[in-house]
N, CA, C and O atoms as a printed pandas DataFrame, in Angstrom:
     atom_number atom_name residue_name chain_id  residue_number  x_coord  y_coord  z_coord
0              1         N          MET        A               1   31.651  151.285   82.740
1              2        CA          MET        A               1   31.367  149.655   82.714
2              3         C          MET        A               1   31.485  149.403   83.585
3              4         O          MET        A               1   30.898  150.341   84.124
4              5         N          GLY        A               2   31.938  148.580   84.653
5              6        CA          GLY        A               2   31.573  148.346   85.937
6              7         C          GLY        A               2   32.842  147.188   85.322
7              8         O          GLY        A               2   33.401  147.059   84.232
8              9         N          ASN        A               3   32.946  146.355   86.856
9             10        CA          ASN        A               3   33.813  145.664   86.663
10            11         C          ASN        A               3   33.291  143.696   87.424
11            12         O          ASN        A               3   32.192  143.883   87.947
12            13         N          VAL        A               4   33.562  142.614   87.552
13            14        CA          VAL        A               4   33.575  141.733   87.439
14            15         C          VAL        A               4   34.101  141.435   88.103
15            16         O          VAL        A               4   35.055  142.201   88.238
16            17         N          LYS        A               5   34.132  140.270   89.083
17            18        CA          LYS        A               5   34.612  139.464   89.784
18            19         C          LYS        A               5   34.305  138.668   89.475
19            20         O          LYS        A               5   33.081  138.544   89.492
20            21         N          THR        A               6   35.554  136.897   88.681
21            22        CA          THR        A               6   35.720  136.280   88.906
22            23         C          THR        A               6   36.778  134.471   89.401
23            24         O          THR        A               6   37.854  134.255   89.960
24            25         N          ALA        A               7   36.145  133.954   89.049
25            26        CA          ALA        A               7   37.679  132.947   89.622
26            27         C          ALA        A               7   38.294  131.537   88.435
27            28         O          ALA        A               7   37.880  130.551   87.826
28            29         N          ILE        A               8   39.101  132.055   88.600
29            30        CA          ILE        A               8   39.666  131.147   87.695
30            31         C          ILE        A               8   40.358  129.845   88.187
31            32         O          ILE        A               8   40.493  129.656   89.395
32            33         N          SER        A               9   40.868  128.800   87.123
33            34        CA          SER        A               9   42.472  127.656   88.065
34            35         C          SER        A               9   43.102  128.585   87.325
35            36         O          SER        A               9   42.907  129.734   86.927
36            37         N          LEU        A              10   44.140  127.507   87.243
37            38        CA          LEU        A              10   45.464  127.645   86.520
38            39         C          LEU        A              10   46.184  126.935   87.517
39            40         O          LEU        A              10   46.073  127.011   88.740
40            41         N          GLU        A              11   47.581  125.633   86.230
41            42        CA          GLU        A              11   48.727  125.393   86.240
42            43         C          GLU        A              11   49.263  126.340   87.489
43            44         O          GLU        A              11   49.425  127.538   87.257
44            45         N          GLN        A              12   49.514  125.867   88.688
45            46        CA          GLN        A              12   51.303  126.137   89.652
46            47         C          GLN        A              12   52.055  127.392   88.830
47            48         O          GLN        A              12   51.787  128.591   88.753
48            49         N          GLU        A              13   52.909  126.729   88.366
49            50        CA          GLU        A              13   53.946  126.898   87.109
50            51         C          GLU        A              13   53.079  128.289   86.759
51            52         O          GLU        A              13   53.169  129.450   87.158
52            53         N          LEU        A              14   52.277  127.663   85.904
53            54        CA          LEU        A              14   50.981  129.072   84.816
54            55         C          LEU        A              14   51.045  130.210   85.762
55            56         O          LEU        A              14   51.718  131.240   85.713
56            57         N          PHE        A              15   49.947  129.667   86.878
57            58        CA          PHE        A              15   50.533  131.434   87.543
58            59         C          PHE        A              15   51.476  131.993   88.655
59            60         O          PHE        A              15   51.493  133.174   89.002
60            61         N          GLU        A              16   52.159  131.128   89.104
61            62        CA          GLU        A              16   53.966  131.617   89.326
62            63         C          GLU        A              16   54.450  132.627   88.177
63            64         O          GLU        A              16   55.089  133.661   88.375
64            65         N          GLN        A              17   53.874  131.956   86.506
65            66        CA          GLN        A              17   55.190  133.212   86.277
66            67         C          GLN        A              17   54.424  133.846   86.094
67            68         O          GLN        A              17   54.973  134.895   85.756
68            69         N          GLY        A              18   52.396  134.109   86.053
69            70        CA          GLY        A              18   51.713  135.195   85.989
70            71         C          GLY        A              18   51.853  135.959   86.794
71            72         O          GLY        A              18   51.522  137.086   86.425
72            73         N          GLU        A              19   52.460  135.848   88.491
73            74        CA          GLU        A              19   52.696  136.297   89.030
74            75         C          GLU        A              19   53.782  137.197   89.555
75            76         O          GLU        A              19   53.827  137.998   90.489
76            77         N          ALA        A              20   54.836  136.709   88.439
77            78        CA          ALA        A              20   55.831  137.503   88.568
78            79         C          ALA        A              20   56.728  138.469   86.960
79            80         O          ALA        A              20   57.678  139.226   86.763
80            81         N          ALA        A              21   55.430  137.647   86.029
81            82        CA          ALA        A              21   55.100  138.935   84.801
82            83         C          ALA        A              21   54.376  140.459   85.381
83            84         O          ALA        A              21   54.507  141.612   84.970
84            85         N          ALA        A              22   53.402  139.752   86.754
85            86        CA          ALA        A              22   52.412  141.464   87.023
86            87         C          ALA        A              22   53.349  142.280   87.726
87            88         O          ALA        A              22   53.245  143.500   87.853
88            89         N          ARG        A              23   54.721  141.216   88.401
89            90        CA          ARG        A              23   55.981  142.000   89.039
90            91         C          ARG        A              23   55.960  143.516   88.540
91            92         O          ARG        A              23   55.563  144.650   88.811
92            93         N          ASP        A              24   56.851  142.537   87.378
93            94        CA          ASP        A              24   58.422  142.871   86.672
94            95         C          ASP        A              24   57.069  143.852   86.185
95            96         O          ASP        A              24   57.393  144.991   86.519
96            97         N          LEU        A              25   55.774  143.899   85.577
97            98        CA          LEU        A              25   55.372  144.373   84.668
98            99         C          LEU        A              25   54.535  145.755   85.207
99           100         O          LEU        A              25   53.999  146.446   84.341
100          101         N          LYS        A              26   54.389  146.278   87.052
101          102        CA          LYS        A              26   53.833  146.718   87.798
102          103         C          LYS        A              26   52.105  146.457   87.574
103          104         O          LYS        A              26   51.191  147.267   87.732
104          105         N          LEU        A              27   52.078  145.757   87.368
105          106        CA          LEU        A              27   50.730  145.254   87.437
106          107         C          LEU        A              27   50.024  144.391   88.831
107          108         O          LEU        A              27   50.592  143.897   89.805
108          109         N          SER        A              28   48.807  144.435   88.530
109          110        CA          SER        A              28   48.104  143.699   89.833
110          111         C          SER        A              28   48.095  142.701   88.825
111          112         O          SER        A              28   48.329  142.677   87.616
112          113         N          ARG        A              29   47.652  141.646   89.948
113          114        CA          ARG        A              29   47.353  140.381   88.773
114          115         C          ARG        A              29   46.223  139.940   88.319
115          116         O          ARG        A              29   45.975  138.860   87.782
116          117         N          SER        A              30   45.390  141.024   88.610
117          118        CA          SER        A              30   43.892  141.378   87.771
118          119         C          SER        A              30   44.099  142.045   86.817
119          120         O          SER        A              30   43.102  142.296   86.139
120          121         N          GLY        A              31   45.494  142.639   86.327
121          122        CA          GLY        A              31   45.386  143.401   85.307
122          123         C          GLY        A              31   46.083  143.245   84.079
123          124         O          GLY        A              31   46.011  143.659   82.921
124          125         N          LEU        A              32   46.909  142.357   84.893
125          126        CA          LEU        A              32   47.416  141.266   84.208
126          127         C          LEU        A              32   46.586  140.391   83.294
127          128         O          LEU        A              32   46.991  140.109   82.166
128          129         N          TYR        A              33   45.303  139.913   83.818
129          130        CA          TYR        A              33   45.014  138.708   83.558
130          131         C          TYR        A              33   43.636  139.621   82.795
131          132         O          TYR        A              33   42.903  138.650   82.607
132          133         N          ALA        A              34   42.987  140.593   82.355
133          134        CA          ALA        A              34   42.732  141.609   81.812
134          135         C          ALA        A              34   43.240  141.834   80.013
135          136         O          ALA        A              34   42.693  141.706   78.918
136          137         N          LEU        A              35   45.217  142.420   80.768
137          138        CA          LEU        A              35   46.408  142.655   79.697
138          139         C          LEU        A              35   45.397  141.614   78.765
139          140         O          LEU        A              35   44.483  141.794   77.961
140          141         N          ALA        A              36   46.110  140.408   79.358
141          142        CA          ALA        A              36   46.156  139.686   78.694
142          143         C          ALA        A              36   44.806  138.078   77.733
143          144         O          ALA        A              36   44.923  137.152   76.930
144          145         N          LEU        A              37   43.732  138.728   78.573
145          146        CA          LEU        A              37   42.323  138.542   77.345
146          147         C          LEU        A              37   42.003  139.326   76.573
147          148         O          LEU        A              37   41.313  139.002   75.606
148          149         N          GLU        A              38   42.443  140.678   76.796
149          150        CA          GLU        A              38   42.097  141.944   75.445
150          151         C          GLU        A              38   43.425  141.405   75.068
151          152         O          GLU        A              38   43.692  141.009   76.202
152          153         N          GLU        A              39   44.291  141.131   74.494
153          154        CA          GLU        A              39   45.344  140.803   73.648
154          155         C          GLU        A              39   44.773  139.435   73.468
155          156         O          GLU        A              39   44.583  139.335   72.256
156          157         N          PHE        A              40   44.502  138.626   73.900
157          158        CA          PHE        A              40   44.528  137.147   73.242
158          159         C          PHE        A              40   42.935  137.495   72.005
159          160         O          PHE        A              40   42.854  136.818   70.980
160          161         N          LEU        A              41   41.745  138.671   72.352
161          162        CA          LEU        A              41   40.856  138.528   72.341
162          163         C          LEU        A              41   41.218  139.834   70.291
163          164         O          LEU        A              41   40.253  140.077   69.567
164          165         N          LYS        A              42   41.892  140.071   70.120
165          166        CA          LYS        A              42   42.044  141.345   69.501
166          167         C          LYS        A              42   43.306  140.373   68.249
167          168         O          LYS        A              42   43.428  140.511   67.032
168          169         N          ARG        A              43   43.840  139.703   68.944
169          170        CA          ARG        A              43   44.538  138.902   67.925
170          171         C          ARG        A              43   43.525  137.927   67.377
171          172         O          ARG        A              43   43.206  138.185   66.217
172          173         N          ARG        A              44   42.884  136.781   67.957
173          174        CA          ARG        A              44   41.373  136.429   67.635
174          175         C          ARG        A              44   40.432  137.326   66.683
175          176         O          ARG        A              44   39.604  136.669   66.052
176          177         N          GLU        A              45   40.419  138.960   66.441
177          178        CA          GLU        A              45   39.861  139.224   65.951
178          179         C          GLU        A              45   40.624  138.842   64.506
179          180         O          GLU        A              45   40.522  137.954   63.659
180          181         N          ASN        A              46   41.713  140.416   64.793
181          182        CA          ASN        A              46   42.691  140.453   63.837
182          183         C          ASN        A              46   42.604  139.001   62.433
183          184         O          ASN        A              46   42.596  139.426   61.278
184          185         N          LYS        A              47   42.548  137.470   62.613
185          186        CA          LYS        A              47   43.037  136.612   62.461
186          187         C          LYS        A              47   41.453  136.043   62.085
187          188         O          LYS        A              47   41.372  135.338   61.079
188          189         N          ARG        A              48   40.079  136.351   62.929
189          190        CA          ARG        A              48   38.380  136.368   61.934
190          191         C          ARG        A              48   38.791  136.947   60.545
191          192         O          ARG        A              48   38.953  136.338   59.487
192          193         N          LEU        A              49   38.954  138.656   60.894
193          194        CA          LEU        A              49   38.910  139.599   59.541
194          195         C          LEU        A              49   40.433  139.568   58.245
195          196         O          LEU        A              49   40.545  140.224   57.209
196          197         N          ALA        A              50   41.502  138.438   58.918
197          198        CA          ALA        A              50   42.391  138.116   57.780
198          199         C          ALA        A              50   41.891  136.815   57.437
199          200         O          ALA        A              50   42.770  136.112   56.942
200          201         N          GLU        A              51   40.760  136.258   57.538
201          202        CA          GLU        A              51   40.607  134.842   57.290
202          203         C          GLU        A              51   39.020  135.339   56.404
203          204         O          GLU        A              51   38.367  134.449   55.858
204          205         N          GLN        A              52   38.615  136.566   56.359
205          206        CA          GLN        A              52   37.931  136.945   55.666
206          207         C          GLN        A              52   37.509  138.336   53.933
207          208         O          GLN        A              52   36.759  138.811   53.079
208          209         N          LEU        A              53   39.247  138.190   54.850
209          210        CA          LEU        A              53   40.139  138.738   53.463
210          211         C          LEU        A              53   40.632  137.816   52.771
211          212         O          LEU        A              53   40.567  137.668   51.551
212          213         N          ASP        A              54   41.095  137.228   53.485
213          214        CA          ASP        A              54   41.107  135.774   52.444
214          215         C          ASP        A              54   40.684  135.364   51.628
215          216         O          ASP        A              54   41.000  135.452   50.441
216          217         N          GLU        A              55   39.534  134.604   52.340
217          218        CA          GLU        A              55   38.325  134.490   51.273
218          219         C          GLU        A              55   37.552  135.196   50.397
219          220         O          GLU        A              55   37.117  134.651   49.382
220          221         N          ALA        A              56   37.275  136.596   50.716
221          222        CA          ALA        A              56   37.107  137.475   49.589
222          223         C          ALA        A              56   37.300  137.400   48.237
223          224         O          ALA        A              56   36.748  137.222   47.151
224          225         N          TYR        A              57   39.036  137.764   49.172
225          226        CA          TYR        A              57   40.261  137.439   47.567
226          227         C          TYR        A              57   40.319  136.763   47.410
227          228         O          TYR        A              57   39.892  136.749   46.256
228          229         N          THR        A              58   40.768  135.056   47.829
229          230        CA          THR        A              58   40.436  133.966   46.842
230          231         C          THR        A              58   40.232  133.683   45.763
231          232         O          THR        A              58   41.112  133.190   45.057
232          233         N          ASP        A              59   38.731  133.971   45.240
233          234        CA          ASP        A              59   38.380  133.806   43.690
234          235         C          ASP        A              59   38.071  135.347   43.381
235          236         O          ASP        A              59   36.900  135.607   43.102
236          237         N          SER        A              60   38.956  136.349   43.402
237          238        CA          SER        A              60   39.418  137.312   42.331
238          239         C          SER        A              60   40.203  137.618   41.696
239          240         O          SER        A              60   40.198  138.705   41.117
240          241         N          VAL        A              61   41.023  136.855   41.613
241          242        CA          VAL        A              61   41.972  136.702   39.860
242          243         C          VAL        A              61   40.969  135.812   38.993
243          244         O          VAL        A              61   40.615  134.719   39.437
244          245         N          ASP        A              62   40.802  135.979   38.544
245          246        CA          ASP        A              62   40.456  134.983   37.408
246          247         C          ASP        A              62   41.502  134.904   35.846
247          248         O          ASP        A              62   42.323  135.737   35.462
248          249         N          GLN        A              63   41.124  133.682   35.237
249          250        CA          GLN        A              63   42.245  133.189   34.326
250          251         C          GLN        A              63   42.548  134.629   33.159
251          252         O          GLN        A              63   43.513  134.831   32.423
252          253         N          GLU        A              64   41.089  135.584   33.415
253          254        CA          GLU        A              64   41.185  136.585   31.778
254          255         C          GLU        A              64   42.130  137.505   32.999
255          256         O          GLU        A              64   43.074  138.074   32.450
256          257         N          ASP        A              65   42.086  137.679   34.043
257          258        CA          ASP        A              65   43.127  138.460   34.940
258          259         C          ASP        A              65   44.710  138.147   34.834
259          260         O          ASP        A              65   45.546  138.981   34.486
260          261         N          ILE        A              66   45.021  136.604   35.247
261          262        CA          ILE        A              66   46.051  135.585   34.600
262          263         C          ILE        A              66   46.700  136.500   33.201
263          264         O          ILE        A              66   47.491  137.422   33.004
264          265         N          ASP        A              67   45.779  135.561   32.392
265          266        CA          ASP        A              67   46.222  136.067   30.809
266          267         C          ASP        A              67   46.968  137.524   30.605
267          268         O          ASP        A              67   48.126  137.804   30.295
268          269         N          PHE        A              68   45.940  138.246   30.878
269          270        CA          PHE        A              68   46.819  140.105   30.988
270          271         C          PHE        A              68   47.598  140.297   31.224
271          272         O          PHE        A              68   48.444  140.963   30.627
272          273         N          LEU        A              69   47.666  139.522   32.720
273          274        CA          LEU        A              69   49.062  139.585   33.338
274          275         C          LEU        A              69   50.554  138.892   32.610
275          276         O          LEU        A              69   51.570  139.557   32.406
276          277         N          ARG        A              70   50.444  137.851   32.383
277          278        CA          ARG        A              70   51.852  136.804   31.215
278          279         C          ARG        A              70   51.176  137.709   29.674
279          280         O          ARG        A              70   51.959  137.760   28.726
280          281         N          ALA        A              71   50.115  138.213   29.536
281          282        CA          ALA        A              71   50.979  139.352   28.120
282          283         C          ALA        A              71   50.773  140.138   29.125
283          284         O          ALA        A              71   50.370  139.490   30.090
284          285         N          ALA        A              72   50.891  141.512   29.380
285          286        CA          ALA        A              72   51.732  142.628   30.109
286          287         C          ALA        A              72   53.165  142.579   29.628
287          288         O          ALA        A              72   54.052  143.136   28.981
288          289         N          ALA        A              73   52.750  141.385   30.485
289          290        CA          ALA        A              73   54.618  140.861   31.335
290          291         C          ALA        A              73   55.294  140.708   30.395
291          292         O          ALA        A              73   56.259  141.423   30.121
292          293         N          GLN        A              74   54.920  139.796   29.773
293          294        CA          GLN        A              74   55.646  139.408   28.448
294          295         C          GLN        A              74   55.474  140.268   27.028
295          296         O          GLN        A              74   56.291  139.943   26.167
296          297         N          ARG        A              75   54.721  141.107   26.733
297          298        CA          ARG        A              75   55.704  143.348   26.429
298          299         C          ARG        A              75   56.534  142.960   26.662
299          300         O          ARG        A              75   57.378  142.284   26.073
300          301         N          LEU        A              76   56.371  143.489   27.956
301          302        CA          LEU        A              76   57.619  144.050   28.913
302          303         C          LEU        A              76   59.079  144.021   28.566
303          304         O          LEU        A              76   59.896  144.940   28.509
304          305         N          VAL        A              77   59.222  142.503   28.312
305          306        CA          VAL        A              77   60.076  141.748   28.662
306          307         C          VAL        A              77   60.908  142.131   27.214
307          308         O          VAL        A              77   62.010  142.672   27.128
308          309         N          GLU        A              78   60.024  141.678   26.120
309          310        CA          GLU        A              78   60.133  142.274   24.684
310          311         C          GLU        A              78   60.537  143.276   24.521
311          312         O          GLU        A              78   61.534  143.414   23.812
312          313         N          ARG        A              79   59.706  144.721   25.317
313          314        CA          ARG        A              79   60.468  146.145   25.000
314          315         C          ARG        A              79   61.900  146.336   25.844
315          316         O          ARG        A              79   62.330  147.418   26.245
316          317         N          GLY        A              80   62.534  145.038   26.018
317          318        CA          GLY        A              80   63.789  145.363   28.340
318          319         C          GLY        A              80   62.950  145.443   28.146
319          320         O          GLY        A              80   62.382  144.859   27.223
320          321         N          ASP        A              81   62.173  146.655   29.374
321          322        CA          ASP        A              81   61.762  147.073   30.072
322          323         C          ASP        A              81   61.437  146.236   31.556
323          324         O          ASP        A              81   60.655  145.289   31.651
324          325         N          GLU        A              82   62.588  147.090   33.168
325          326        CA          GLU        A              82   62.883  146.340   33.889
326          327         C          GLU        A              82   61.834  146.184   34.684
327          328         O          GLU        A              82   61.455  147.353   34.751
328          329         N          TRP        A              83   60.883  145.398   35.520
329          330        CA          TRP        A              83   59.637  146.260   36.536
330          331         C          TRP        A              83   60.563  146.771   37.759
331          332         O          TRP        A              83   60.066  147.416   38.682
């Protein structure tokens, strides 16, 4: 896959912080911006996947499951077993 040139506008302070970070990391400005965008997109995808998992498992425990777990816990307490 080839590279694509683009132009962006940044606040002066953010630009200067980016320049300093690129120097510290021994990256080109383009390398820093590409790395930052890649990290942002990964975090965004992870958040989306976490939300999907949360949604999928939200309804997975029903009242029957809760009743069973409570009864099992009560039996363990009555027997004196520790968790």
